[in-house]
Phi, psi and omega in degrees: 000140181282143175285145175297147181237139174226139173289145176279171185300321179297317178294318180300322181274355182244257188299321181295314179298319179296313180296316178304312181299317180295316179297315180300313179299318181292325177293319176297320177299316178300314179298317182293321184278336183247347184061028180282155178282165178305324181300326179290323177294317178299318179298318178296314179297326178295318178297317178297314181299326182296339177288346183251001179278130179295145179278125178253116181282139176278107181254124176277118182255000000 
């Protein structure tokens, strides 16, 4: 089982904040340039997030 992970305060105020800001800005840019609804942005983010979900193998015990 994986240990829980938390970013430390320095990371939260640095790289995490920077990445969050960049993702948010790019999503706003996508909406402005395509006039897509928020639901479409959420769907895109969901597809991206699915690339980071660990694969759980179905093991028959």
